[in-house]
SEGUDREN-714334 format. One line per field, with one value per residue (C-alpha): chain; residue in one letter; x, y, z. Coordinates in steps of 0.001 Angstrom, whole numbers. Layout:
N
ch c(A, ...)
aa c(a, ...)
c1 c(X, ...)
c2 c(Y, ...)
c3 c(Z, ...)
% end
This chain:
521
ch c(A, A, A, A, A, A, A, A, A, A, A, A, A, A, A, A, A, A, A, A, A, A, A, A, A, A, A, A, A, A, A, A, A, A, A, A, A, A, A, A, A, A, A, A, A, A, A, A, A, A, A, A, A, A, A, A, A, A, A, A, A, A, A, A, A, A, A, A, A, A, A, A, A, A, A, A, A, A, A, A, A, A, A, A, A, A, A, A, A, A, A, A, A, A, A, A, A, A, A, A, A, A, A, A, A, A, A, A, A, A, A, A, A, A, A, A, A, A, A, A, A, A, A, A, A, A, A, A, A, A, A, A, A, A, A, A, A, A, A, A, A, A, A, A, A, A, A, A, A, A, A, A, A, A, A, A, A, A, A, A, A, A, A, A, A, A, A, A, A, A, A, A, A, A, A, A, A, A, A, A, A, A, A, A, A, A, A, A, A, A, A, A, A, A, A, A, A, A, A, A, A, A, A, A, A, A, A, A, A, A, A, A, A, A, A, A, A, A, A, A, A, A, A, A, A, A, A, A, A, A, A, A, A, A, A, A, A, A, A, A, A, A, A, A, A, A, A, A, A, A, A, A, A, A, A, A, A, A, A, A, A, A, A, A, A, A, A, A, A, A, A, A, A, A, A, A, A, A, A, A, A, A, A, A, A, A, A, A, A, A, A, A, A, A, A, A, A, A, A, A, A, A, A, A, A, A, A, A, A, A, A, A, A, A, A, A, A, A, A, A, A, A, A, A, A, A, A, A, A, A, A, A, A, A, A, A, A, A, A, A, A, A, A, A, A, A, A, A, A, A, A, A, A, A, A, A, A, A, A, A, A, A, A, A, A, A, A, A, A, A, A, A, A, A, A, A, A, A, A, A, A, A, A, A, A, A, A, A, A, A, A, A, A, A, A, A, A, A, A, A, A, A, A, A, A, A, A, A, A, A, A, A, A, A, A, A, A, A, A, A, A, A, A, A, A, A, A, A, A, A, A, A, A, A, A, A, A, A, A, A, A, A, A, A, A, A, A, A, A, A, A, A, A, A, A, A, A, A, A, A, A, A, A, A, A, A, A, A, A, A, A, A, A, A, A, A, A, A, A, A, A, A, A, A, A, A, A, A, A, A, A, A, A, A, A, A, A, A, A, A, A, A, A, A, A, A, A, A, A, A, A, A, A, A, A, A, A, A, A, A, A)
aa c(m, s, r, y, p, a, l, q, i, h, p, g, r, g, l, g, f, l, i, l, g, a, s, l, h, d, i, l, t, r, l, k, a, q, p, h, l, y, p, t, i, d, v, s, y, f, p, a, q, p, l, l, a, p, v, v, l, d, l, p, a, n, g, f, r, l, r, f, d, g, p, d, q, r, l, r, l, i, e, i, l, d, f, g, k, t, r, l, s, y, k, n, i, d, l, v, k, l, p, e, e, t, p, v, l, s, p, q, p, g, c, p, s, l, h, g, p, a, f, r, h, v, y, n, r, l, m, g, p, t, f, p, g, e, y, l, p, p, q, d, a, t, n, s, d, t, g, l, y, i, l, s, y, p, g, i, a, f, t, f, p, l, q, h, t, a, w, s, p, s, a, d, f, v, s, l, l, s, s, s, a, a, a, s, a, k, s, l, a, i, f, n, g, n, s, w, h, e, a, r, q, t, l, f, v, q, p, c, l, n, p, r, s, l, a, l, s, m, k, g, k, e, h, q, p, d, e, v, d, l, a, n, v, c, g, g, g, v, v, e, l, v, r, r, s, s, a, p, f, r, v, i, l, g, e, t, t, p, q, d, l, v, a, e, l, g, p, p, d, a, i, y, r, k, n, d, h, r, l, s, i, h, k, t, r, r, r, k, q, r, a, s, h, g, s, y, g, a, s, p, a, r, s, e, d, l, f, d, t, d, h, s, s, a, h, t, t, t, d, d, s, d, v, e, d, n, i, e, q, r, e, d, d, q, g, q, p, a, a, k, c, f, y, n, y, f, h, h, g, f, d, v, f, i, s, y, p, s, n, p, s, p, p, f, p, h, s, r, s, s, a, h, p, p, t, a, p, k, a, m, d, h, l, v, a, t, k, i, l, l, h, g, n, v, p, g, s, y, p, f, n, r, y, r, r, s, r, w, v, i, d, a, e, t, s, g, s, f, d, g, l, d, s, e, t, s, f, s, t, l, s, e, k, l, r, n, v, w, k, g, n, y, a, s, e, e, a, e, k, a, t, q, n, a, i, v, l, d, r, d, w, g, d, s, p, g, s, s, y, e, v, l, e, g, w, e, d, s, e, p, a, q, k, k, e, s, s, a, r, q, g, s, g, s, g, t, t, q, i, f, g, f, p, g, m, l, f, e, v, l, k, n, d, t, v, s, c, l, t, i, y)
c1 c(-244, 1418, 2443, 1665, -1891, -3354, -5074, -6695, -6472, -9313, -8332, -10991, -12420, -10040, -7661, -9058, -11667, -10571, -13119, -13055, -15515, -15492, -15726, -12574, -14592, -15285, -11794, -9760, -12261, -12013, -8297, -8001, -9810, -7167, -4232, -2400, -2712, -2359, -232, 1006, -1100, -435, -3045, -1522, -3619, -3525, -4480, -4849, -7766, -8451, -11515, -9962, -6704, -6406, -6424, -3829, -3357, -29, 642, 4231, 4314, 2257, 3835, 761, -1062, -4533, -5489, -8851, -10722, -10747, -14404, -16577, -13579, -13784, -11151, -9520, -6406, -4410, -462, 1604, 4795, 6723, 5985, 7538, 4618, 1811, 822, -813, -2402, -4421, -6863, -4908, -1668, 794, 2699, 5831, 6805, 7103, 9531, 6891, 9754, 10128, 7957, 6608, 4924, 7439, 7355, 11039, 12854, 15648, 12545, 13956, 11494, 11371, 11555, 8195, 7332, 9348, 7419, 7742, 5530, 3483, 2726, 2965, 1187, -798, -2550, -1598, -558, -1813, -1162, 2358, 2395, 4133, 7480, 8953, 12413, 14556, 13959, 16896, 17115, 17367, 20317, 19471, 19984, 16688, 13602, 9603, 7807, 3901, 2249, -1689, -4178, -7714, -7895, -4315, -951, 2885, 5722, 8970, 12241, 14375, 17936, 17432, 20133, 18330, 14981, 13955, 10704, 10584, 11852, 9443, 8568, 8316, 11687, 12685, 11299, 12626, 16107, 18702, 17931, 14238, 14188, 11423, 8479, 8205, 4995, 1762, -1692, -5220, -8016, -11074, -10269, -9235, -5151, -3460, -2900, -6456, -7343, -4828, -6766, -9948, -8703, -9940, -13436, -15188, -17821, -17541, -19353, -18994, -20888, -19403, -20277, -18548, -21222, -23296, -19967, -20486, -22363, -25509, -25976, -29525, -30914, -28603, -30167, -29632, -26758, -27701, -25292, -26693, -28308, -30119, -31252, -34460, -35144, -37935, -36756, -36874, -33677, -34507, -32215, -30702, -30102, -27675, -30660, -33668, -35855, -35201, -36560, -37726, -36957, -39756, -38268, -41325, -43079, -41339, -41154, -38790, -40476, -40208, -36387, -35795, -38367, -35754, -32575, -32599, -32240, -29325, -25933, -25986, -28575, -27819, -29739, -29453, -28572, -26400, -28262, -25222, -25767, -29682, -28667, -28405, -32857, -33789, -32072, -33492, -36790, -37353, -35868, -38110, -41240, -40090, -38969, -41604, -41134, -38817, -35609, -34358, -31498, -29928, -30412, -32738, -30502, -32085, -31971, -28492, -27787, -29876, -27461, -25762, -22400, -21634, -23539, -20565, -18286, -20094, -21922, -24727, -27372, -30346, -29150, -26002, -28842, -31079, -29858, -29301, -32585, -34945, -38302, -36961, -39578, -39048, -40282, -43722, -44200, -42594, -40584, -37118, -36959, -34251, -32239, -30057, -30118, -26013, -25997, -22217, -22264, -24499, -22726, -25382, -27190, -31035, -32225, -35712, -37769, -41300, -42279, -41559, -41974, -40462, -38073, -38407, -38392, -35816, -36571, -38206, -38557, -41185, -42567, -42139, -45412, -46966, -46182, -44699, -47485, -47540, -46017, -48598, -49640, -46451, -47786, -45397, -41683, -40675, -37268, -36577, -32795, -30645, -26385, -24447, -20958, -18145, -15626, -12933, -9201, -7735, -10839, -11455, -14590, -12230, -13732, -16248, -18655, -18548, -18354, -21776, -22263, -24779, -26210, -28082, -31341, -31960, -33979, -32233, -29891, -26683, -24707, -26029, -25348, -22498, -23466, -22545, -20342, -16840, -17573, -15352, -17743, -16680, -18019, -21074, -21321, -21374, -23790, -26455, -26074, -27396, -30271, -31434, -31195, -33992, -35286, -34156, -36294, -33329, -30259, -28725, -29987, -28374, -24878, -25196, -24897, -21392, -21216, -19856, -19443, -16106, -15999, -13598, -14079, -10711, -11897, -13831, -13808, -14905, -15041, -18999, -18603, -21267, -19676, -17568, -17829, -14938, -14473, -11491, -10751, -7641, -7479, -4378, -3574, -3700, -357, 152, 1681, 1122, 1228, 1260, -507, -3808, -5048, -4108, -2017, -3457, -6253, -7711, -11305, -11321, -14326, -16706, -20427, -22348, -25923, -28336, -32165, -32467, -29153, -25716, -22446, -19577, -16202, -12688, -9839, -9290, -12694, -13883, -17064, -17021, -20377, -23773, -27481, -30366, -33494)
c2 c(-247, 3446, 6002, 8544, 10442, 10138, 12451, 12469, 15664, 17041, 20127, 22963, 21613, 20425, 18263, 14803, 16489, 20121, 21316, 24963, 26980, 25340, 27254, 27997, 26567, 23127, 23222, 23466, 21628, 18619, 19076, 19770, 16147, 14426, 15163, 11971, 13176, 16678, 17499, 21108, 23955, 27660, 29890, 33146, 36656, 40432, 41490, 44843, 44336, 40282, 40572, 41984, 40438, 36494, 33590, 31319, 27807, 25979, 22372, 22438, 18547, 17854, 19898, 21967, 25859, 26540, 30348, 31818, 35264, 37596, 38897, 34949, 32896, 30464, 27931, 29952, 28299, 24511, 24768, 22110, 22840, 19591, 16460, 14629, 14950, 13648, 11109, 12222, 10752, 12177, 9620, 6758, 7508, 8744, 12228, 11278, 7361, 7773, 5620, 3365, 3569, 7128, 8507, 12061, 13475, 14611, 17924, 18225, 20579, 19291, 16074, 15011, 15681, 14645, 16345, 17187, 15519, 15503, 17290, 14582, 12928, 15551, 16266, 12615, 10688, 12642, 15900, 15394, 18391, 22194, 25714, 27600, 29000, 31574, 32281, 34673, 35972, 35941, 38852, 40777, 40612, 37134, 37022, 33538, 32805, 30682, 31332, 29745, 28530, 27948, 25355, 25754, 23375, 24369, 24294, 23321, 24908, 23581, 25227, 24482, 26089, 27410, 28342, 32212, 31972, 29036, 31017, 32143, 33755, 31935, 28663, 25684, 25056, 21908, 21502, 23520, 22178, 18437, 19720, 19687, 23183, 22392, 20827, 19121, 20658, 22858, 23046, 22773, 24865, 24546, 26786, 27664, 28786, 28026, 28869, 30514, 33401, 34149, 33048, 34592, 38255, 37363, 34892, 36074, 37646, 35400, 33274, 30161, 27185, 24576, 25439, 26528, 22980, 19969, 18080, 19735, 19025, 15074, 13021, 11435, 14225, 15386, 15735, 18510, 21972, 24356, 26771, 30339, 32905, 36048, 37704, 40450, 42993, 44552, 46394, 46024, 42422, 40671, 39090, 37445, 34595, 34460, 31009, 28966, 27563, 27853, 30500, 33310, 32456, 35382, 35526, 37445, 37960, 37144, 35410, 32289, 29516, 26788, 24100, 27011, 27168, 23089, 23334, 25784, 25455, 22114, 20714, 22420, 21620, 21863, 23646, 25789, 26237, 29485, 29503, 32254, 35785, 37140, 40796, 40851, 44053, 45768, 45057, 46987, 50193, 50077, 49055, 52260, 54090, 52764, 53635, 57460, 57635, 55308, 51935, 53340, 55958, 55196, 53715, 52840, 49367, 47812, 47146, 43530, 42177, 42807, 41175, 38515, 37845, 35530, 34497, 31711, 30098, 31037, 28796, 26012, 23051, 21048, 18763, 17994, 15491, 17470, 19982, 18359, 18037, 22159, 22894, 23450, 24866, 27794, 30722, 34006, 37543, 36611, 33271, 30830, 27806, 29147, 27805, 30267, 28308, 28990, 26963, 26804, 26746, 26265, 25295, 28237, 30552, 31623, 31552, 31789, 32848, 30529, 32279, 34185, 36731, 40089, 43742, 43979, 46445, 49668, 49772, 51518, 55530, 56455, 52930, 51099, 49351, 52537, 53906, 51076, 50934, 47884, 45282, 44169, 40437, 37580, 35262, 34352, 30504, 29199, 29793, 31665, 32945, 36358, 37156, 36160, 36360, 36701, 35652, 37312, 34172, 37044, 35367, 36696, 36439, 34805, 32579, 32087, 28806, 27673, 29140, 29692, 33141, 34987, 37532, 40190, 43425, 46042, 47199, 50258, 51224, 54823, 56056, 57581, 57792, 55197, 52281, 50192, 48352, 45186, 42935, 43974, 47573, 48728, 49403, 53083, 53649, 51555, 53822, 56956, 56111, 54362, 57353, 59239, 57143, 56700, 61266, 62833, 59524, 59343, 60279, 62683, 63890, 62001, 58507, 59524, 59994, 57105, 55185, 55885, 55057, 50646, 47871, 46162, 42483, 39612, 36534, 35184, 35552, 33152, 29141, 28141, 30077, 29768, 32404, 34986, 38785, 40046, 43927, 46176, 49554, 51083, 50737, 51288, 51964, 49887, 50319, 47370, 46007, 47053, 43837, 40290, 37624, 33648, 32296, 30024, 32085, 35590, 36136, 37591, 40042, 38457, 37811, 41421, 43637, 46139, 45947, 48861, 49261, 50592, 50175, 46352, 45881, 44957, 44900, 43079, 45321, 43844, 46222, 46756, 48015, 44737, 43403, 40423, 39721, 41124, 40385, 41144, 41520)
c3 c(12, -1268, 1930, -428, -577, -4064, -5995, -9558, -11585, -12772, -15373, -15093, -12375, -9219, -7807, -5963, -3655, -3449, -6474, -7913, -6264, -2711, 440, 2235, 5075, 3760, 2070, 5624, 7642, 5171, 5564, 9199, 9871, 8565, 10271, 9364, 5647, 5827, 9112, 8305, 7046, 6933, 6250, 4954, 4567, 4437, 8285, 6967, 4426, 4668, 2845, -11, -991, -1361, 1398, 848, 2072, 1615, 2644, 2346, 3719, 275, -2071, -3016, -2200, -2180, -3318, -2691, -3546, -522, -448, -1100, -77, -2872, -4507, -7467, -8156, -6886, -7352, -7263, -6178, -5181, -7301, -4822, -1814, -3098, -6001, -8612, -11418, -14804, -16570, -14095, -15132, -13006, -13785, -11777, -10485, -6863, -4896, -2567, 275, 736, 3423, 2160, 4880, 7025, 7569, 8236, 5985, 3363, 2693, -567, -3451, -6936, -10281, -12425, -15206, -18237, -21289, -23656, -20836, -21029, -24600, -25735, -22751, -20463, -22263, -25555, -28310, -27475, -28814, -28209, -24177, -22955, -22681, -19077, -18965, -16171, -13710, -13018, -9234, -9482, -11215, -12883, -16797, -16332, -17499, -17565, -20431, -19261, -21509, -21047, -21727, -20752, -16821, -16470, -17308, -16596, -15783, -17396, -16938, -19732, -20368, -21736, -23931, -25757, -26007, -29557, -30394, -33847, -32507, -32178, -28395, -28761, -29803, -27374, -24471, -25905, -25994, -22630, -22206, -20745, -18040, -16301, -14748, -12053, -11040, -12591, -11869, -12161, -12517, -14689, -18083, -21777, -20907, -17481, -20441, -20254, -16965, -14766, -15491, -13753, -11946, -8216, -9769, -12708, -11623, -10011, -11871, -9260, -5678, -2482, -567, -1817, -568, -3650, -5612, -5053, -7247, -5944, -3373, -4852, -1567, -627, 453, -1900, -1023, 123, -1810, -700, 2215, 1138, 4619, 3279, 6986, 9313, 10350, 6813, 5185, 1745, 1509, -2552, -3183, -5824, -7910, -6052, -5709, -2796, 620, 2948, 6372, 8036, 11669, 14491, 11594, 10153, 11998, 12591, 10236, 7919, 8066, 8063, 4925, 3068, 4636, 5806, 9252, 11368, 11713, 15305, 17960, 20542, 23868, 25228, 29223, 30110, 31201, 33104, 31312, 31695, 34319, 31098, 30558, 33415, 32426, 29008, 29784, 31527, 28937, 26390, 28732, 28496, 24962, 23267, 21529, 18984, 19082, 22580, 21429, 18070, 18752, 21059, 24001, 25269, 22086, 22055, 25030, 24367, 20764, 22337, 20130, 21973, 19469, 17365, 19153, 20804, 19210, 20691, 20013, 22037, 23946, 25305, 26805, 28076, 31750, 31743, 30341, 33493, 33664, 34037, 33411, 31153, 31959, 30016, 32539, 29621, 29718, 28643, 24778, 23294, 21612, 17934, 15169, 13591, 9560, 9877, 6049, 5464, 7343, 9712, 12731, 13492, 16997, 17575, 20410, 21118, 18916, 19968, 19147, 15205, 14002, 12435, 8550, 7092, 6286, 2920, 2101, 280, 3667, 5895, 4692, 7035, 11057, 12288, 13852, 17330, 17547, 17053, 19663, 22478, 22206, 19619, 18484, 15502, 14464, 15930, 15008, 12125, 12716, 9742, 10412, 8207, 8355, 8826, 8814, 11960, 14211, 16685, 14974, 12351, 9770, 12501, 9648, 6101, 4866, 4760, 2496, 3065, 1267, 3110, 951, 2129, -810, -1506, -3728, -4231, -2165, -76, -2409, -1582, 2136, 1710, 3895, 1945, 3173, 6022, 9003, 9356, 5384, 6508, 10068, 8239, 5606, 7920, 9842, 6943, 6327, 9730, 10292, 11442, 12708, 16159, 19035, 19905, 19617, 22500, 20694, 17747, 18811, 20512, 17165, 17595, 21449, 21034, 23678, 23882, 23691, 24550, 23706, 25453, 28875, 30672, 30980, 27141, 23908, 24772, 27339, 27522, 26088, 28351, 28588, 29367, 30729, 28298, 24387, 22658, 19656, 17487, 13917, 12091, 10514, 6828, 5724, 5233, 7650, 7972, 10805, 11153, 13990, 15351, 18875, 22173, 21557, 18636, 20430, 20909, 19326, 19714, 19180, 17439, 17111, 14415, 14056, 13796, 12970, 15458, 13800, 15648, 14146, 14156, 15009, 11082, 10685, 9218, 9961, 11505, 12332, 11317, 13509, 12474, 14536)
% end
């Protein structure tokens, strides 16, 4: 039995289970589940703008590298950098013959590796004839006399070192790469496109043909729920989930039932029971404020909703059997049994909070729905969706890779300067535009200024990652790093975030001004 991981090459589609277009969450979760095959995984990203620059997974013990786009976090490029670490085959033909007795999964530096496939093997046996490729001369800074010749096929490209003195634009590339002036392939790339020269221009922005979910990419998975492409925040507690191939599903907070969620989105990946109420002290103060100011406008966000939004669902996964012992007949403010829980949809990228109906949030000003006043909550004897948490899966944040990235757009039904309210926008820009959206609609000037205040949280504290919010008395600004770093998780302080509120929305913001989570209530 071979000691090497065996992966089949599929040009334009992927490498084994690594499917182009798959989400960073799915790929990284699958790799981490097999530490005996993939012992080392390095995650690289740009800390200052983690959602704009590509995210890179480097697997040095396996000899390949994966590149994902930043905004959608989908696999765009697979690079084979060392042909001696993984058994690669195309249509059951090995690219290179690996010695069976050599253990290649040792992460020690200097581990021996083999040269890649020779040009004759690629051109005559593996892929066949193709059009002339592209020659890249040596860079002056390298002081090298060897250039690179990129031989492209649809969905796959090989890079061959070629002596610069042998290169001639008029020479036959087959003769050049077959001569002693060319070496065996140095690397291989798998991508979506007709050629590398054409594909690299739009590699990280072109539409993906394959779904984000690896389960949907596999054959025989007809009963998998359709994946969500985008969450459209419509205001007034309405979130429209735009799906890949099915019709959009509108989640109406206060009306959508758990049965509706299961029918449209499938059963949740986990259920988290909310039993921690250590910050309920803040509710009493906000109830008194609301009594004096009216139903809306006393605060940019209902404070009890802020603190009820227990982000421990982002860290703790349980099923019903795990929490039976902890669910007692505890009465809430309305005298009802404590039945609140989160539906965790890790593969969709969001949580839904299930509770009893409450007062709905106001719609956006000047929107079509703002002409109709909010309706009173429905009967209190049944459970409904009351909040939805859209997770950003931001590299370097505390909950990184617990959820697939969920992209969203705020549809304020306005125009001009209010466009561009989406999940990739910095919070400073979002905050400025949202203050303009709600300008003149607050109960008082003091309430409007409160949108600039924040509650500081630290998820690093507590006995487990499932601890509730921890409120700090101070906040020290720090400039985000302006350099690229390689790390699977940031160091100390990666769990510290800020919470900002607007009517019907809560933004959890990282130190680099990136929105880590958006809560709609």
